[in-house]
PDBQT receptor file of N, H, CA, C and O in Angstrom, charges set to zero:
ATOM      1  N   MET A   1       9.967  11.018 -12.224  1.00  0.00    +0.000 N 
ATOM      2  CA  MET A   1       9.567   9.958 -12.460  1.00  0.00    +0.000 C 
ATOM      3  C   MET A   1       7.386   9.649 -12.911  1.00  0.00    +0.000 C 
ATOM      4  O   MET A   1       6.691   8.877 -13.572  1.00  0.00    +0.000 OA
ATOM      5  N   VAL A   2       7.263  10.531 -12.243  1.00  0.00    +0.000 N 
ATOM      6  H   VAL A   2       7.828  11.158 -11.706  1.00  0.00    +0.000 HD
ATOM      7  CA  VAL A   2       5.745  10.842 -12.694  1.00  0.00    +0.000 C 
ATOM      8  C   VAL A   2       5.549  11.419 -14.334  1.00  0.00    +0.000 C 
ATOM      9  O   VAL A   2       4.708  10.898 -15.066  1.00  0.00    +0.000 OA
ATOM     10  N   GLU A   3       6.063  12.081 -14.608  1.00  0.00    +0.000 N 
ATOM     11  H   GLU A   3       6.746  12.505 -14.014  1.00  0.00    +0.000 HD
ATOM     12  CA  GLU A   3       5.982  12.324 -15.913  1.00  0.00    +0.000 C 
ATOM     13  C   GLU A   3       6.148  11.397 -16.848  1.00  0.00    +0.000 C 
ATOM     14  O   GLU A   3       5.669  11.385 -17.982  1.00  0.00    +0.000 OA
ATOM     15  N   ARG A   4       7.020  10.419 -16.205  1.00  0.00    +0.000 N 
ATOM     16  H   ARG A   4       7.409  10.429 -15.284  1.00  0.00    +0.000 HD
ATOM     17  CA  ARG A   4       7.262   9.317 -17.397  1.00  0.00    +0.000 C 
ATOM     18  C   ARG A   4       6.491   8.173 -17.034  1.00  0.00    +0.000 C 
ATOM     19  O   ARG A   4       6.619   7.222 -17.805  1.00  0.00    +0.000 OA
ATOM     20  N   PHE A   5       5.495   7.967 -15.775  1.00  0.00    +0.000 N 
ATOM     21  H   PHE A   5       5.391   8.740 -15.149  1.00  0.00    +0.000 HD
ATOM     22  CA  PHE A   5       4.384   7.139 -15.967  1.00  0.00    +0.000 C 
ATOM     23  C   PHE A   5       3.496   7.911 -16.929  1.00  0.00    +0.000 C 
ATOM     24  O   PHE A   5       3.253   7.368 -18.007  1.00  0.00    +0.000 OA
ATOM     25  N   PHE A   6       2.939   9.211 -16.654  1.00  0.00    +0.000 N 
ATOM     26  H   PHE A   6       3.137   9.652 -15.779  1.00  0.00    +0.000 HD
ATOM     27  CA  PHE A   6       1.854   9.407 -17.604  1.00  0.00    +0.000 C 
ATOM     28  C   PHE A   6       2.224   9.454 -18.721  1.00  0.00    +0.000 C 
ATOM     29  O   PHE A   6       1.353   9.555 -19.585  1.00  0.00    +0.000 OA
ATOM     30  N   ARG A   7       3.793   9.396 -19.170  1.00  0.00    +0.000 N 
ATOM     31  H   ARG A   7       4.501   9.314 -18.468  1.00  0.00    +0.000 HD
ATOM     32  CA  ARG A   7       3.964   9.404 -20.902  1.00  0.00    +0.000 C 
ATOM     33  C   ARG A   7       4.006   7.974 -21.344  1.00  0.00    +0.000 C 
ATOM     34  O   ARG A   7       4.284   7.798 -22.530  1.00  0.00    +0.000 OA
ATOM     35  N   ASP A   8       3.756   6.815 -20.522  1.00  0.00    +0.000 N 
ATOM     36  H   ASP A   8       3.530   6.958 -19.559  1.00  0.00    +0.000 HD
ATOM     37  CA  ASP A   8       4.056   5.554 -20.664  1.00  0.00    +0.000 C 
ATOM     38  C   ASP A   8       2.372   4.965 -20.474  1.00  0.00    +0.000 C 
ATOM     39  O   ASP A   8       2.105   3.770 -20.607  1.00  0.00    +0.000 OA
ATOM     40  N   LEU A   9       1.596   5.743 -20.231  1.00  0.00    +0.000 N 
ATOM     41  H   LEU A   9       1.813   6.714 -20.124  1.00  0.00    +0.000 HD
ATOM     42  CA  LEU A   9      -0.141   5.702 -20.268  1.00  0.00    +0.000 C 
ATOM     43  C   LEU A   9      -0.604   6.230 -21.162  1.00  0.00    +0.000 C 
ATOM     44  O   LEU A   9      -1.698   5.914 -21.629  1.00  0.00    +0.000 OA
ATOM     45  N   THR A  10       0.147   7.177 -21.612  1.00  0.00    +0.000 N 
ATOM     46  H   THR A  10       1.036   7.433 -21.232  1.00  0.00    +0.000 HD
ATOM     47  CA  THR A  10      -0.407   7.792 -23.028  1.00  0.00    +0.000 C 
ATOM     48  C   THR A  10       0.244   7.201 -23.915  1.00  0.00    +0.000 C 
ATOM     49  O   THR A  10      -0.516   7.588 -24.803  1.00  0.00    +0.000 OA
ATOM     50  N   VAL A  11       0.972   6.610 -24.457  1.00  0.00    +0.000 N 
ATOM     51  H   VAL A  11       1.589   6.295 -23.736  1.00  0.00    +0.000 HD
ATOM     52  CA  VAL A  11       2.105   6.208 -25.484  1.00  0.00    +0.000 C 
ATOM     53  C   VAL A  11       1.345   4.790 -25.736  1.00  0.00    +0.000 C 
ATOM     54  O   VAL A  11       0.911   4.386 -26.814  1.00  0.00    +0.000 OA
ATOM     55  N   ASN A  12       1.271   3.880 -23.981  1.00  0.00    +0.000 N 
ATOM     56  H   ASN A  12       1.624   4.208 -23.104  1.00  0.00    +0.000 HD
ATOM     57  CA  ASN A  12       1.159   2.769 -24.261  1.00  0.00    +0.000 C 
ATOM     58  C   ASN A  12      -0.646   2.249 -24.440  1.00  0.00    +0.000 C 
ATOM     59  O   ASN A  12      -0.952   1.313 -25.179  1.00  0.00    +0.000 OA
ATOM     60  N   ARG A  13      -1.403   2.825 -23.850  1.00  0.00    +0.000 N 
ATOM     61  H   ARG A  13      -1.155   3.585 -23.249  1.00  0.00    +0.000 HD
ATOM     62  CA  ARG A  13      -2.924   3.211 -24.048  1.00  0.00    +0.000 C 
ATOM     63  C   ARG A  13      -3.780   4.135 -24.293  1.00  0.00    +0.000 C 
ATOM     64  O   ARG A  13      -4.936   3.887 -24.635  1.00  0.00    +0.000 OA
ATOM     65  N   LEU A  14      -3.264   5.418 -24.133  1.00  0.00    +0.000 N 
ATOM     66  H   LEU A  14      -2.324   5.620 -23.856  1.00  0.00    +0.000 HD
ATOM     67  CA  LEU A  14      -4.811   6.145 -24.693  1.00  0.00    +0.000 C 
ATOM     68  C   LEU A  14      -4.105   7.014 -26.253  1.00  0.00    +0.000 C 
ATOM     69  O   LEU A  14      -4.800   7.738 -26.964  1.00  0.00    +0.000 OA
ATOM     70  N   ARG A  15      -2.698   6.736 -26.500  1.00  0.00    +0.000 N 
ATOM     71  H   ARG A  15      -2.133   6.147 -25.922  1.00  0.00    +0.000 HD
ATOM     72  CA  ARG A  15      -2.832   7.592 -28.057  1.00  0.00    +0.000 C 
ATOM     73  C   ARG A  15      -3.425   7.096 -29.198  1.00  0.00    +0.000 C 
ATOM     74  O   ARG A  15      -3.737   8.020 -29.950  1.00  0.00    +0.000 OA
ATOM     75  N   ARG A  16      -3.715   5.974 -29.641  1.00  0.00    +0.000 N 
ATOM     76  H   ARG A  16      -3.462   5.223 -29.030  1.00  0.00    +0.000 HD
ATOM     77  CA  ARG A  16      -4.330   5.708 -30.742  1.00  0.00    +0.000 C 
ATOM     78  C   ARG A  16      -5.780   5.224 -30.210  1.00  0.00    +0.000 C 
ATOM     79  O   ARG A  16      -6.590   4.953 -31.097  1.00  0.00    +0.000 OA
ATOM     80  N   GLY A  17      -6.206   5.083 -28.858  1.00  0.00    +0.000 N 
ATOM     81  H   GLY A  17      -5.548   5.303 -28.137  1.00  0.00    +0.000 HD
ATOM     82  CA  GLY A  17      -7.395   4.613 -28.179  1.00  0.00    +0.000 C 
ATOM     83  C   GLY A  17      -8.555   5.434 -29.195  1.00  0.00    +0.000 C 
ATOM     84  O   GLY A  17      -8.281   6.471 -29.799  1.00  0.00    +0.000 OA
ATOM     85  N   ILE A  18      -9.811   4.791 -29.246  1.00  0.00    +0.000 N 
ATOM     86  H   ILE A  18     -10.034   3.949 -28.756  1.00  0.00    +0.000 HD
ATOM     87  CA  ILE A  18     -10.727   5.554 -29.366  1.00  0.00    +0.000 C 
ATOM     88  C   ILE A  18     -11.933   5.166 -28.129  1.00  0.00    +0.000 C 
ATOM     89  O   ILE A  18     -12.221   4.059 -27.674  1.00  0.00    +0.000 OA
ATOM     90  N   PHE A  19     -12.578   6.716 -27.743  1.00  0.00    +0.000 N 
ATOM     91  H   PHE A  19     -12.344   7.616 -28.113  1.00  0.00    +0.000 HD
ATOM     92  CA  PHE A  19     -13.095   6.263 -26.387  1.00  0.00    +0.000 C 
ATOM     93  C   PHE A  19     -14.475   7.587 -26.898  1.00  0.00    +0.000 C 
ATOM     94  O   PHE A  19     -14.546   8.766 -27.244  1.00  0.00    +0.000 OA
ATOM     95  N   LYS A  20     -15.263   6.541 -26.670  1.00  0.00    +0.000 N 
ATOM     96  H   LYS A  20     -15.205   5.584 -26.389  1.00  0.00    +0.000 HD
ATOM     97  CA  LYS A  20     -16.841   7.166 -27.480  1.00  0.00    +0.000 C 
ATOM     98  C   LYS A  20     -17.489   7.908 -26.006  1.00  0.00    +0.000 C 
ATOM     99  O   LYS A  20     -18.458   8.648 -26.176  1.00  0.00    +0.000 OA
ATOM    100  N   SER A  21     -17.094   7.763 -24.920  1.00  0.00    +0.000 N 
ATOM    101  H   SER A  21     -16.307   7.162 -24.783  1.00  0.00    +0.000 HD
ATOM    102  CA  SER A  21     -17.186   8.093 -23.547  1.00  0.00    +0.000 C 
ATOM    103  C   SER A  21     -16.054   8.414 -22.519  1.00  0.00    +0.000 C 
ATOM    104  O   SER A  21     -14.892   8.015 -22.587  1.00  0.00    +0.000 OA
ATOM    105  N   LEU A  22     -16.650   9.272 -21.476  1.00  0.00    +0.000 N 
ATOM    106  H   LEU A  22     -17.594   9.597 -21.420  1.00  0.00    +0.000 HD
ATOM    107  CA  LEU A  22     -15.700   9.504 -20.206  1.00  0.00    +0.000 C 
ATOM    108  C   LEU A  22     -15.835   8.125 -19.964  1.00  0.00    +0.000 C 
ATOM    109  O   LEU A  22     -14.712   7.638 -19.832  1.00  0.00    +0.000 OA
ATOM    110  N   ASP A  23     -16.831   7.191 -19.838  1.00  0.00    +0.000 N 
ATOM    111  H   ASP A  23     -17.743   7.587 -19.946  1.00  0.00    +0.000 HD
ATOM    112  CA  ASP A  23     -16.640   6.021 -18.561  1.00  0.00    +0.000 C 
ATOM    113  C   ASP A  23     -15.742   5.248 -19.417  1.00  0.00    +0.000 C 
ATOM    114  O   ASP A  23     -14.882   4.654 -18.766  1.00  0.00    +0.000 OA
ATOM    115  N   GLU A  24     -15.672   5.040 -20.968  1.00  0.00    +0.000 N 
ATOM    116  H   GLU A  24     -16.370   5.522 -21.497  1.00  0.00    +0.000 HD
ATOM    117  CA  GLU A  24     -15.013   4.313 -21.545  1.00  0.00    +0.000 C 
ATOM    118  C   GLU A  24     -13.204   4.701 -21.288  1.00  0.00    +0.000 C 
ATOM    119  O   GLU A  24     -12.334   3.880 -20.997  1.00  0.00    +0.000 OA
ATOM    120  N   LEU A  25     -13.056   5.952 -21.469  1.00  0.00    +0.000 N 
ATOM    121  H   LEU A  25     -13.763   6.619 -21.705  1.00  0.00    +0.000 HD
ATOM    122  CA  LEU A  25     -11.936   6.319 -21.280  1.00  0.00    +0.000 C 
ATOM    123  C   LEU A  25     -11.181   5.966 -19.740  1.00  0.00    +0.000 C 
ATOM    124  O   LEU A  25     -10.015   5.604 -19.582  1.00  0.00    +0.000 OA
ATOM    125  N   HIS A  26     -12.422   6.233 -18.466  1.00  0.00    +0.000 N 
ATOM    126  H   HIS A  26     -13.370   6.528 -18.594  1.00  0.00    +0.000 HD
ATOM    127  CA  HIS A  26     -11.882   6.021 -17.045  1.00  0.00    +0.000 C 
ATOM    128  C   HIS A  26     -11.827   4.152 -17.209  1.00  0.00    +0.000 C 
ATOM    129  O   HIS A  26     -11.105   3.590 -16.385  1.00  0.00    +0.000 OA
ATOM    130  N   GLN A  27     -12.314   3.563 -17.884  1.00  0.00    +0.000 N 
ATOM    131  H   GLN A  27     -12.901   4.019 -18.553  1.00  0.00    +0.000 HD
ATOM    132  CA  GLN A  27     -12.196   1.904 -17.661  1.00  0.00    +0.000 C 
ATOM    133  C   GLN A  27     -10.689   1.755 -18.394  1.00  0.00    +0.000 C 
ATOM    134  O   GLN A  27      -9.771   1.077 -17.931  1.00  0.00    +0.000 OA
ATOM    135  N   ALA A  28     -10.631   2.553 -19.662  1.00  0.00    +0.000 N 
ATOM    136  H   ALA A  28     -11.376   3.104 -20.038  1.00  0.00    +0.000 HD
ATOM    137  CA  ALA A  28      -9.403   1.892 -20.235  1.00  0.00    +0.000 C 
ATOM    138  C   ALA A  28      -8.123   2.028 -19.228  1.00  0.00    +0.000 C 
ATOM    139  O   ALA A  28      -7.342   1.094 -19.051  1.00  0.00    +0.000 OA
ATOM    140  N   ILE A  29      -7.962   3.685 -18.394  1.00  0.00    +0.000 N 
ATOM    141  H   ILE A  29      -8.597   4.444 -18.537  1.00  0.00    +0.000 HD
ATOM    142  CA  ILE A  29      -6.811   3.681 -17.635  1.00  0.00    +0.000 C 
ATOM    143  C   ILE A  29      -6.914   3.047 -16.381  1.00  0.00    +0.000 C 
ATOM    144  O   ILE A  29      -5.922   2.607 -15.801  1.00  0.00    +0.000 OA
ATOM    145  N   ASP A  30      -8.243   2.963 -15.859  1.00  0.00    +0.000 N 
ATOM    146  H   ASP A  30      -9.049   3.321 -16.331  1.00  0.00    +0.000 HD
ATOM    147  CA  ASP A  30      -8.486   1.372 -15.101  1.00  0.00    +0.000 C 
ATOM    148  C   ASP A  30      -7.814   0.260 -15.075  1.00  0.00    +0.000 C 
ATOM    149  O   ASP A  30      -7.189  -0.190 -14.115  1.00  0.00    +0.000 OA
ATOM    150  N   ALA A  31      -7.984  -0.401 -16.592  1.00  0.00    +0.000 N 
ATOM    151  H   ALA A  31      -8.492  -0.036 -17.371  1.00  0.00    +0.000 HD
ATOM    152  CA  ALA A  31      -6.916  -1.144 -17.013  1.00  0.00    +0.000 C 
ATOM    153  C   ALA A  31      -5.920  -1.136 -17.030  1.00  0.00    +0.000 C 
ATOM    154  O   ALA A  31      -5.279  -2.185 -17.096  1.00  0.00    +0.000 OA
ATOM    155  N   TYR A  32      -5.597  -0.454 -16.999  1.00  0.00    +0.000 N 
ATOM    156  H   TYR A  32      -6.117   0.398 -16.945  1.00  0.00    +0.000 HD
ATOM    157  CA  TYR A  32      -3.826  -0.038 -17.398  1.00  0.00    +0.000 C 
ATOM    158  C   TYR A  32      -3.088   0.033 -16.091  1.00  0.00    +0.000 C 
ATOM    159  O   TYR A  32      -1.963  -0.383 -15.817  1.00  0.00    +0.000 OA
ATOM    160  N   LEU A  33      -4.132   0.764 -15.215  1.00  0.00    +0.000 N 
ATOM    161  H   LEU A  33      -5.047   1.102 -15.438  1.00  0.00    +0.000 HD
ATOM    162  CA  LEU A  33      -3.434   0.544 -13.988  1.00  0.00    +0.000 C 
ATOM    163  C   LEU A  33      -3.566  -0.987 -13.234  1.00  0.00    +0.000 C 
ATOM    164  O   LEU A  33      -2.758  -1.396 -12.401  1.00  0.00    +0.000 OA
ATOM    165  N   ALA A  34      -4.452  -1.544 -13.589  1.00  0.00    +0.000 N 
ATOM    166  H   ALA A  34      -5.108  -1.211 -14.266  1.00  0.00    +0.000 HD
ATOM    167  CA  ALA A  34      -4.374  -3.044 -12.952  1.00  0.00    +0.000 C 
ATOM    168  C   ALA A  34      -3.322  -3.646 -13.490  1.00  0.00    +0.000 C 
ATOM    169  O   ALA A  34      -2.372  -4.026 -12.806  1.00  0.00    +0.000 OA
ATOM    170  N   ALA A  35      -3.386  -3.772 -14.628  1.00  0.00    +0.000 N 
ATOM    171  H   ALA A  35      -4.158  -3.464 -15.183  1.00  0.00    +0.000 HD
ATOM    172  CA  ALA A  35      -2.262  -4.410 -15.283  1.00  0.00    +0.000 C 
ATOM    173  C   ALA A  35      -0.786  -3.895 -14.839  1.00  0.00    +0.000 C 
ATOM    174  O   ALA A  35      -0.166  -4.716 -14.163  1.00  0.00    +0.000 OA
ATOM    175  N   HIS A  36      -0.177  -2.771 -15.086  1.00  0.00    +0.000 N 
ATOM    176  H   HIS A  36      -0.680  -2.103 -15.635  1.00  0.00    +0.000 HD
ATOM    177  CA  HIS A  36       0.641  -2.219 -14.171  1.00  0.00    +0.000 C 
ATOM    178  C   HIS A  36       0.967  -2.642 -12.768  1.00  0.00    +0.000 C 
ATOM    179  O   HIS A  36       2.038  -3.038 -12.308  1.00  0.00    +0.000 OA
ATOM    180  N   ASN A  37      -0.052  -2.492 -12.266  1.00  0.00    +0.000 N 
ATOM    181  H   ASN A  37      -0.922  -2.170 -12.640  1.00  0.00    +0.000 HD
ATOM    182  CA  ASN A  37      -0.005  -2.783 -10.583  1.00  0.00    +0.000 C 
ATOM    183  C   ASN A  37       0.128  -4.156 -10.472  1.00  0.00    +0.000 C 
ATOM    184  O   ASN A  37       0.596  -4.600  -9.423  1.00  0.00    +0.000 OA
ATOM    185  N   ARG A  38      -0.183  -4.880 -11.325  1.00  0.00    +0.000 N 
ATOM    186  H   ARG A  38      -0.563  -4.520 -12.177  1.00  0.00    +0.000 HD
ATOM    187  CA  ARG A  38       0.087  -6.784 -11.116  1.00  0.00    +0.000 C 
ATOM    188  C   ARG A  38       1.937  -7.084 -10.898  1.00  0.00    +0.000 C 
ATOM    189  O   ARG A  38       2.413  -7.904 -10.114  1.00  0.00    +0.000 OA
ATOM    190  N   SER A  39       2.681  -6.220 -11.775  1.00  0.00    +0.000 N 
ATOM    191  H   SER A  39       2.294  -5.553 -12.412  1.00  0.00    +0.000 HD
ATOM    192  CA  SER A  39       4.149  -6.862 -11.634  1.00  0.00    +0.000 C 
ATOM    193  C   SER A  39       4.865  -5.452 -11.603  1.00  0.00    +0.000 C 
ATOM    194  O   SER A  39       5.447  -4.912 -12.544  1.00  0.00    +0.000 OA
ATOM    195  N   PRO A  40       4.651  -4.843  -9.961  1.00  0.00    +0.000 N 
ATOM    196  CA  PRO A  40       5.497  -3.373 -10.319  1.00  0.00    +0.000 C 
ATOM    197  C   PRO A  40       7.204  -3.822  -9.758  1.00  0.00    +0.000 C 
ATOM    198  O   PRO A  40       7.726  -4.765  -9.162  1.00  0.00    +0.000 OA
ATOM    199  N   LYS A  41       7.591  -2.653 -10.301  1.00  0.00    +0.000 N 
ATOM    200  H   LYS A  41       7.167  -1.887 -10.785  1.00  0.00    +0.000 HD
ATOM    201  CA  LYS A  41       8.786  -2.533 -10.551  1.00  0.00    +0.000 C 
ATOM    202  C   LYS A  41       9.767  -1.371  -9.585  1.00  0.00    +0.000 C 
ATOM    203  O   LYS A  41       9.850  -0.193  -9.931  1.00  0.00    +0.000 OA
ATOM    204  N   PRO A  42      10.240  -1.736  -8.752  1.00  0.00    +0.000 N 
ATOM    205  CA  PRO A  42      10.978   0.003  -7.854  1.00  0.00    +0.000 C 
ATOM    206  C   PRO A  42      11.629   0.574  -8.951  1.00  0.00    +0.000 C 
ATOM    207  O   PRO A  42      12.195   0.076  -9.924  1.00  0.00    +0.000 OA
ATOM    208  N   PHE A  43      11.360   2.128  -8.461  1.00  0.00    +0.000 N 
ATOM    209  H   PHE A  43      10.900   2.532  -7.670  1.00  0.00    +0.000 HD
ATOM    210  CA  PHE A  43      12.728   2.869  -9.246  1.00  0.00    +0.000 C 
ATOM    211  C   PHE A  43      13.518   3.407  -8.733  1.00  0.00    +0.000 C 
ATOM    212  O   PHE A  43      13.450   4.158  -7.761  1.00  0.00    +0.000 OA
ATOM    213  N   ILE A  44      14.745   2.942  -9.593  1.00  0.00    +0.000 N 
ATOM    214  H   ILE A  44      14.801   2.331 -10.382  1.00  0.00    +0.000 HD
ATOM    215  CA  ILE A  44      16.050   2.850  -8.546  1.00  0.00    +0.000 C 
ATOM    216  C   ILE A  44      16.829   4.121  -9.466  1.00  0.00    +0.000 C 
ATOM    217  O   ILE A  44      17.055   4.125 -10.676  1.00  0.00    +0.000 OA
ATOM    218  N   TRP A  45      17.148   5.177  -8.447  1.00  0.00    +0.000 N 
ATOM    219  H   TRP A  45      16.964   5.174  -7.464  1.00  0.00    +0.000 HD
ATOM    220  CA  TRP A  45      17.660   5.876  -8.582  1.00  0.00    +0.000 C 
ATOM    221  C   TRP A  45      19.302   5.781  -9.214  1.00  0.00    +0.000 C 
ATOM    222  O   TRP A  45      20.245   5.274  -8.607  1.00  0.00    +0.000 OA
ATOM    223  N   THR A  46      19.350   6.274 -10.297  1.00  0.00    +0.000 N 
ATOM    224  H   THR A  46      18.584   6.686 -10.790  1.00  0.00    +0.000 HD
ATOM    225  CA  THR A  46      20.828   5.900 -10.792  1.00  0.00    +0.000 C 
ATOM    226  C   THR A  46      21.791   7.572 -10.842  1.00  0.00    +0.000 C 
ATOM    227  O   THR A  46      23.013   7.707 -10.903  1.00  0.00    +0.000 OA
ATOM    228  N   ALA A  47      20.974   8.403 -10.802  1.00  0.00    +0.000 N 
ATOM    229  H   ALA A  47      19.982   8.292 -10.753  1.00  0.00    +0.000 HD
ATOM    230  CA  ALA A  47      21.863   9.805 -11.289  1.00  0.00    +0.000 C 
ATOM    231  C   ALA A  47      22.244  10.129  -9.397  1.00  0.00    +0.000 C 
ATOM    232  O   ALA A  47      21.467  10.017  -8.448  1.00  0.00    +0.000 OA
ATOM    233  N   LYS A  48      23.810  10.573  -9.398  1.00  0.00    +0.000 N 
ATOM    234  H   LYS A  48      24.440  10.664 -10.169  1.00  0.00    +0.000 HD
ATOM    235  CA  LYS A  48      24.557  11.013  -8.093  1.00  0.00    +0.000 C 
ATOM    236  C   LYS A  48      23.822  12.137  -7.894  1.00  0.00    +0.000 C 
ATOM    237  O   LYS A  48      23.240  12.622  -8.864  1.00  0.00    +0.000 OA
ATOM    238  N   ALA A  49      23.708  12.800  -6.494  1.00  0.00    +0.000 N 
ATOM    239  H   ALA A  49      24.181  12.405  -5.706  1.00  0.00    +0.000 HD
ATOM    240  CA  ALA A  49      23.051  13.961  -6.410  1.00  0.00    +0.000 C 
ATOM    241  C   ALA A  49      23.812  15.059  -6.637  1.00  0.00    +0.000 C 
ATOM    242  O   ALA A  49      23.163  16.105  -6.659  1.00  0.00    +0.000 OA
ATOM    243  N   SER A  50      24.842  15.147  -6.791  1.00  0.00    +0.000 N 
ATOM    244  H   SER A  50      25.369  14.297  -6.773  1.00  0.00    +0.000 HD
ATOM    245  CA  SER A  50      26.267  16.231  -6.946  1.00  0.00    +0.000 C 
ATOM    246  C   SER A  50      26.000  16.497  -8.765  1.00  0.00    +0.000 C 
ATOM    247  O   SER A  50      26.049  17.561  -9.383  1.00  0.00    +0.000 OA
ATOM    248  N   ASP A  51      25.728  15.166  -9.253  1.00  0.00    +0.000 N 
ATOM    249  H   ASP A  51      25.688  14.302  -8.751  1.00  0.00    +0.000 HD
ATOM    250  CA  ASP A  51      25.747  15.767 -10.865  1.00  0.00    +0.000 C 
ATOM    251  C   ASP A  51      23.978  16.380 -11.073  1.00  0.00    +0.000 C 
ATOM    252  O   ASP A  51      23.542  16.987 -12.051  1.00  0.00    +0.000 OA
ATOM    253  N   ILE A  52      23.379  16.067 -10.084  1.00  0.00    +0.000 N 
ATOM    254  H   ILE A  52      23.733  15.574  -9.289  1.00  0.00    +0.000 HD
ATOM    255  CA  ILE A  52      21.688  16.681 -10.405  1.00  0.00    +0.000 C 
ATOM    256  C   ILE A  52      22.073  18.089 -10.129  1.00  0.00    +0.000 C 
ATOM    257  O   ILE A  52      21.868  19.071 -10.841  1.00  0.00    +0.000 OA
ATOM    258  N   PHE A  53      22.673  18.022  -8.959  1.00  0.00    +0.000 N 
ATOM    259  H   PHE A  53      22.840  17.224  -8.380  1.00  0.00    +0.000 HD
ATOM    260  CA  PHE A  53      23.073  19.667  -8.843  1.00  0.00    +0.000 C 
ATOM    261  C   PHE A  53      23.598  20.571  -9.678  1.00  0.00    +0.000 C 
ATOM    262  O   PHE A  53      23.219  21.686 -10.036  1.00  0.00    +0.000 OA
ATOM    263  N   ALA A  54      24.393  20.010  -9.895  1.00  0.00    +0.000 N 
ATOM    264  H   ALA A  54      24.701  19.104  -9.605  1.00  0.00    +0.000 HD
ATOM    265  CA  ALA A  54      25.496  20.744 -11.203  1.00  0.00    +0.000 C 
ATOM    266  C   ALA A  54      24.623  21.062 -12.254  1.00  0.00    +0.000 C 
ATOM    267  O   ALA A  54      24.432  22.216 -12.638  1.00  0.00    +0.000 OA
ATOM    268  N   LYS A  55      24.097  20.084 -12.719  1.00  0.00    +0.000 N 
ATOM    269  H   LYS A  55      24.251  19.147 -12.408  1.00  0.00    +0.000 HD
ATOM    270  CA  LYS A  55      22.978  20.669 -14.110  1.00  0.00    +0.000 C 
ATOM    271  C   LYS A  55      21.997  21.364 -13.607  1.00  0.00    +0.000 C 
ATOM    272  O   LYS A  55      21.343  21.754 -14.574  1.00  0.00    +0.000 OA
ATOM    273  N   VAL A  56      21.663  21.630 -12.924  1.00  0.00    +0.000 N 
ATOM    274  H   VAL A  56      22.194  21.314 -12.138  1.00  0.00    +0.000 HD
ATOM    275  CA  VAL A  56      20.661  22.713 -12.289  1.00  0.00    +0.000 C 
ATOM    276  C   VAL A  56      21.682  23.936 -12.140  1.00  0.00    +0.000 C 
ATOM    277  O   VAL A  56      21.117  25.029 -12.131  1.00  0.00    +0.000 OA
ATOM    278  N   GLN A  57      22.434  23.952 -12.076  1.00  0.00    +0.000 N 
ATOM    279  H   GLN A  57      22.893  23.064 -12.084  1.00  0.00    +0.000 HD
ATOM    280  CA  GLN A  57      23.254  25.378 -11.492  1.00  0.00    +0.000 C 
ATOM    281  C   GLN A  57      23.998  25.821 -13.082  1.00  0.00    +0.000 C 
ATOM    282  O   GLN A  57      24.376  26.942 -13.421  1.00  0.00    +0.000 OA
ATOM    283  N   ARG A  58      24.052  24.477 -13.918  1.00  0.00    +0.000 N 
ATOM    284  H   ARG A  58      23.745  23.566 -13.643  1.00  0.00    +0.000 HD
ATOM    285  CA  ARG A  58      24.079  24.940 -15.404  1.00  0.00    +0.000 C 
ATOM    286  C   ARG A  58      23.015  25.489 -16.368  1.00  0.00    +0.000 C 
ATOM    287  O   ARG A  58      23.149  25.991 -17.484  1.00  0.00    +0.000 OA
ATOM    288  N   ALA A  59      22.022  25.276 -15.697  1.00  0.00    +0.000 N 
ATOM    289  H   ALA A  59      21.913  24.868 -14.790  1.00  0.00    +0.000 HD
ATOM    290  CA  ALA A  59      20.672  25.560 -16.157  1.00  0.00    +0.000 C 
ATOM    291  C   ALA A  59      20.844  27.014 -15.711  1.00  0.00    +0.000 C 
ATOM    292  O   ALA A  59      21.424  27.907 -16.330  1.00  0.00    +0.000 OA
ATOM    293  N   ARG A  60      20.303  27.080 -14.657  1.00  0.00    +0.000 N 
ATOM    294  H   ARG A  60      19.832  26.355 -14.154  1.00  0.00    +0.000 HD
ATOM    295  CA  ARG A  60      20.230  28.671 -13.788  1.00  0.00    +0.000 C 
ATOM    296  C   ARG A  60      21.238  29.623 -14.489  1.00  0.00    +0.000 C 
ATOM    297  O   ARG A  60      20.730  30.632 -14.977  1.00  0.00    +0.000 OA
ATOM    298  N   SER A  61      22.834  29.446 -14.647  1.00  0.00    +0.000 N 
ATOM    299  H   SER A  61      23.247  28.626 -14.251  1.00  0.00    +0.000 HD
ATOM    300  CA  SER A  61      23.487  30.287 -14.761  1.00  0.00    +0.000 C 
ATOM    301  C   SER A  61      23.074  30.390 -16.454  1.00  0.00    +0.000 C 
ATOM    302  O   SER A  61      23.178  31.527 -16.915  1.00  0.00    +0.000 OA
ATOM    303  N   SER A  62      22.729  29.574 -17.178  1.00  0.00    +0.000 N 
ATOM    304  H   SER A  62      22.644  28.651 -16.804  1.00  0.00    +0.000 HD
ATOM    305  CA  SER A  62      22.585  29.772 -18.613  1.00  0.00    +0.000 C 
ATOM    306  C   SER A  62      21.237  30.922 -18.772  1.00  0.00    +0.000 C 
ATOM    307  O   SER A  62      21.156  31.860 -19.565  1.00  0.00    +0.000 OA
ATOM    308  N   GLN A  63      20.488  30.592 -17.986  1.00  0.00    +0.000 N 
ATOM    309  H   GLN A  63      20.553  29.830 -17.341  1.00  0.00    +0.000 HD
ATOM    310  CA  GLN A  63      19.086  31.535 -17.672  1.00  0.00    +0.000 C 
ATOM    311  C   GLN A  63      19.311  33.123 -17.413  1.00  0.00    +0.000 C 
ATOM    312  O   GLN A  63      18.737  34.105 -17.885  1.00  0.00    +0.000 OA
ATOM    313  N   ASN A  64      20.469  32.977 -16.391  1.00  0.00    +0.000 N 
ATOM    314  H   ASN A  64      20.935  32.180 -16.008  1.00  0.00    +0.000 HD
ATOM    315  CA  ASN A  64      20.695  34.220 -16.229  1.00  0.00    +0.000 C 
ATOM    316  C   ASN A  64      21.620  34.962 -17.393  1.00  0.00    +0.000 C 
ATOM    317  O   ASN A  64      21.713  36.186 -17.307  1.00  0.00    +0.000 OA
ATOM    318  N   ASN A  65      22.005  34.583 -18.000  1.00  0.00    +0.000 N 
ATOM    319  H   ASN A  65      21.930  33.589 -18.070  1.00  0.00    +0.000 HD
ATOM    320  CA  ASN A  65      23.333  35.170 -19.755  1.00  0.00    +0.000 C 
ATOM    321  C   ASN A  65      22.486  35.371 -20.188  1.00  0.00    +0.000 C 
ATOM    322  O   ASN A  65      22.607  36.595 -20.127  1.00  0.00    +0.000 OA
ATOM    323  N   THR A  66      21.179  35.174 -20.855  1.00  0.00    +0.000 N 
ATOM    324  H   THR A  66      21.081  34.180 -20.905  1.00  0.00    +0.000 HD
ATOM    325  CA  THR A  66      20.248  35.452 -21.374  1.00  0.00    +0.000 C 
ATOM    326  C   THR A  66      19.405  36.924 -21.464  1.00  0.00    +0.000 C 
ATOM    327  O   THR A  66      18.364  37.000 -22.117  1.00  0.00    +0.000 OA
TER     328      THR A  66
C-alpha cells in the first residue's frame, strides 16, 4: 500500500511538475498530503491470506528452479 501511495504522489503531483528549488518541491508534497488527508479512505484488504501465501510459495519455487 505504501508503494501505491508514493506512485499516486508521483503520478498525480510530481511527475510533470517544475520545481525550481527544494522548498518548492517540499511545498508541493505538503499540499498533496493536505489534500489527500482531507478525505482519507481506509485500505480494505481483499486478498485472502491463503492466496498470498500460495503466490509467495510459487515465486520461491520459481527462483529455486533457475
